[in-house]
N, C-alpha and C positions, 0 to 999 in steps of 0.2 A: 466311567468316565471313561477309561481306557476302551472300551469295548464301543464305546460313540465315536471315539476317535479312530479308530482300526476300520470300521464301518466308515466313515467318511472317507477316509484314505483309500481304502478301497474300489467306492464307488467313482472317484475322481478317476483312478488307474483305469479303472474300466471304460469309462468313456472316452480317456487319451489313448484305449486300445482301440475302440471302437472308432475310434475320429481315421488312428492312423490305418486301421484296415480295410475304411472306406476311401481315404485317398489311395491307396495301393490298388483298391478293384478300380478306383475310375482312373487311375495311368496306366493299368493292364489294358481295359478295354480300349483309352485312348491309342495306345501301341499297338493292338491287335487291329484297330481300323485300319492302321496303316499311316495314322498322324503323326507327324514330325518336329519336331520344335525347329522354328527354324529362325535366321537371324534378320535384323530389322534390313530391309532393302530399300536404298534412299532413291524414289524416283521422282525428278522434277524437281521444282522450290516448294517450299515449306507453306504450308496453306494459310491466306492473311486473309480471314476470317471467313465465314459462310456469304454464300450466295443464293438470293429468293431466286427460286424458279421463276424462267422468265422474263429477268432482270437483266439489262443490256452487260453485257464484259465490257469491262472496261480493259483490252489489254489486247496489244500488237499480235497475231497469228503467222507467224514467218515460216517458212518451208526449207529446209537445208536438203543438203545429201548426208547419207549415213550409210557406212557400209550394210549393202542389203535392199535400199531402197532409197526413198523422201521421208523425213521424220519433222512432224510441226514443233515451233517451240512458242511459248507465249512470252512475251514480255509485258509488264506493266505498263498502264498509259493513265494518262489523267483524265481521257475522258473517252468515249467512245472512236476507233480506227476506225476509219472511212479505205476502201483500197488505194485511194490516190496518196494517203499518207505512209500505208504497208510496204507497196513497191518500195519508196527509197529507203526505207527502213532494211528492205531486203537487198537491195543494190550494195548497201555498206558492209554486208558476211555477215558470217557469224562472229559474235562478241567472243571475249577471252573465255569464259565460262563455257560457252556454246563448244568453243575450237577442243578445248582442252574435256569433253565429251565425246568427240571424233566428228563433231559435224564441219559441215564443210560445203561451199559453194562450185557450183560448175559454171556461173554466168561469168560470162567476160566482164571486164573492167568498161565502164561506159561510166560518162559525166552524167550526176542526178537530172541536172538541168536538162540535157539532150534526152530525156525520157520523160514523157508524158502519157498520163494513164485518166483516162474519162470512162465515169460509169454513170449508166443509165437504170431503168428499171429491170434488173433480173442482167444484164450486162455490163461486162468491162474491157474495155478498148487500151491496148498499151502501145505505144508508138516508137517504137525503138531507133535507135542511128546504127543499127547495124541488122544482117539478114537475119531472123530468127528461126528459117530455116535451117539456118549454119548450126544453130545451138545444139547440143546435145537433148537427147531426150529429158535426161533430168534435169535438164537448165530450164527448159521449156515447163516443165511439169511445178520447178519452184515459181515462175512466176505467175503461171495459170491458178496454182491453190494457193498461191497464197492471196491473189486477187482475188478469188474468189470467198476465200475463209475471210474475209474483214466487212466493214458495212459496206452494201449493194445497195442501192435505192430496191424498194420492195421489197425488202427481207426475205429474200428468197432463200433456198437451202444451197450449203455450198456447192452441190452436186447439181443443180438446176439452174447455176450461172453459168452465162457463155460467154468465151472469153474471146479476143482478136488479138493478135500481134500485127503488127505491122511494121517493115522495115527494109531500106533500102529497095522499093519496090516489089516488095514479097508479102502477101496475106498469108496469114492461119488464120482460118473462122473455124467458130463453134467449136473452141475447144471445153472441156470440162475436167473438174477433178474428182476423179472418182478410184477411191482404192488404192490413191497414190499414182495411179496412172491418167495418164494426158490422153485423152479420145478426141481425135479430131480429124482435121484434111487441109493440106496443104494446096493454095490453088495460085497461079502467078496473079499479078497485077502490073501494067505499067505505070500507074498513078495507084498511090494508097488510098484506100476507099476511105469516106470517112463514116464515122459511128452514127 
């Protein structure tokens, strides 16, 4: 009886020792590969449920300044957001949590009702009360990238959307959002062109 109990105890200790040896070997292997433990890194808002691939996204995507360039932020919406809906949100500037993350706007103060956004197949035209050629590059990028990353007729990829900025007799045509850089050309116009 004592022998049976001693044999069971010995087997149990051998299993525990083997498990500990395997754990130590695994930890040594991971450490040898350069894998180090890390803390949790918080990025963005918590997930709000899984999205089906190809399903319409119900959020507004706004672009703000951030040290080093342009930074997108998504805000929940009750339905699909068009360029016409997103630009007025952008003009309000970053909200408190976004400002706490270091986001800012370089867009000049403008009354939302003084800004008109018109989208058509693959294009967005933004009529402004001010000369867009006098905006900083970042401010223009904010408008162009926000317009192209929200609902545009024809569902083109954002980098394919052509944006026109009009204001104070000046026109900037064929602006596109690509890698945070607006690419386009400024042209003078006596009368703002119609889209």
